[in-house]
N, C-alpha and C positions, 0 to 999 in steps of 0.2 A: 512258557516263556520262549520267545524267539532266540535262536542261537546266533551269535556273532559270526558273520561270514565275510571274509575279505580276500579277494584274489590278489596274490603277490606277483605272480608271473604266469605267462601263457606262452605255449610253444605253437604259434600259428603256422610256422613253416612246416611242422610235422603233418598237419592236415593236408598240405599240398603234396608232400613227398610220399605219404603212406595212405593206404586204405585201412581205416580202423575197423577191426573185427569185433572187439569187445573191450570194455573199459572196467577198471577196478579202482576203488577208492582205498588208499593205503596211507599208513602213517610213516614217518621218517624218524630215524635216530639222528638228532642234531645236538650240537653244543649250545650253550646259552648265547654266546656271541653270534652264532649263525642265525639263531632265532631273531635276535635284534636286527641283524642285517636284512633278513627276509621281511620283517615288519616295515623296514624303510624302503623296500622294493629293490634292494641291490642284489638281485639274483637273475641269472640267465639260464634258460633251459634249452637254448638253440641247438647245441651239438650233443645233448645228453641222450643216454640210452640205458636200458636195463640189461643186466647180465646175471646169470645164475652161477653162483660159486658155492660149493660145498653145501648144497641144499638150501641156500639162502639167496634172496634177490638183492642186488646192489645197483644203485644208480651211479653211473660214471659220467663224467663230463659236465655235471651241473656246477656252474660257477656261482659261488656265494662269496661276495667281496668281504674281506675281513672287517670287523667292527672295531674301531678304536685301535688299540695297540695289540690286538690278538695276533698270536703267531700260529695261525692255522692255515694249512694249504687250501686255497679257495677251490681247487678242483679235486679234492680227496673224494673217494667213493663213499656213498652214504647208504646205510642199510635201510631196506624197505620192510615195514611191519604189516603183515597180512595174517589172517587166521589160517590154520593148517589146511583146511579144505581148499581155500582160494590159492594158497601157495602151491599145493600139489597140482592143482588144475593148471595154473599158469606155467609151472615148470614142464609139465607134460606137453602143453601146446607149443611152447618155445622149442622143444626138441624136434618138432616138425620142421621140415625144410622150408626156408624162406620166411619164417615168422620172427618178429623181434618185439621187444618191449620199448615203448617210447613214452616218456612223461609228457602229458599234454598241458597240465595246469598245476600250479603250486598255490595253495590257499590256506587260510586259517579258518577252522571250524571251531568256534568257541576259542579256547586257548591252545588248541592242538594244530600243528602244521600237518596238512594232508597233501597228498599228491594223487592226481588222476593218472593212472598208468594204463596205457592202451596196448592191447595185443594187435600188432599191425603187420601188414604185408606191403613191401616196397612197391611203388608204382614204377612202371616202365616209362621211358622217355615219351613214347607216343601217347600214353595215358595222361601225362602231364600236359602235353601240347593240347590234347582234346579238352582238358579242364580249362585251360586258358581260352581256347576258342569259345567254349560254352559260356564262360563268364562274359566275354566280349559281346556275344550275341544277346545275352540277357540284359547287359547294360544298354545296348542299342535299343532293344525293345522297350525297356523302362523309360529311356529318354524320349522315344517316339510317343509313348503313351502319355508322358508328362506334358509334351508339347500339345497333344490333342486336348488334354484337360484344360490348358490355358486358352485354346481356341474356342472351346464351348462357352467359357465364361465371358469372353469378350465379344 
């Protein structure tokens, strides 16, 4: 039987700001009201990041709007659930200089809320400019090819 899969939020800015080295699929510890808000798509991953505290990984800065009359802080840190081997591997790699954890996507797999957590290295300014230039050139090439396709038909 196919599992239910629904993307609730995506951090597209992170793919521009960071070079993704490795991704991990992890669970989250959430309250019932937070799950309801996520199902409605009232979540923002834009400024969120992962941090290691006391041998556990926590996501900070993930904004989940309160559902109804819930009295929950929308920016509270949320615990990430990984198996022991993945947790130790991720903690060891984050200890390296310049690496960080960035949540890329929040989604539901079946009834469980999951997050794709990436091990990433920040891009320098010149790398970001190069990415923008490359995208512009690809767009121009695509546009030129599209124009030639119309010329062949007519």
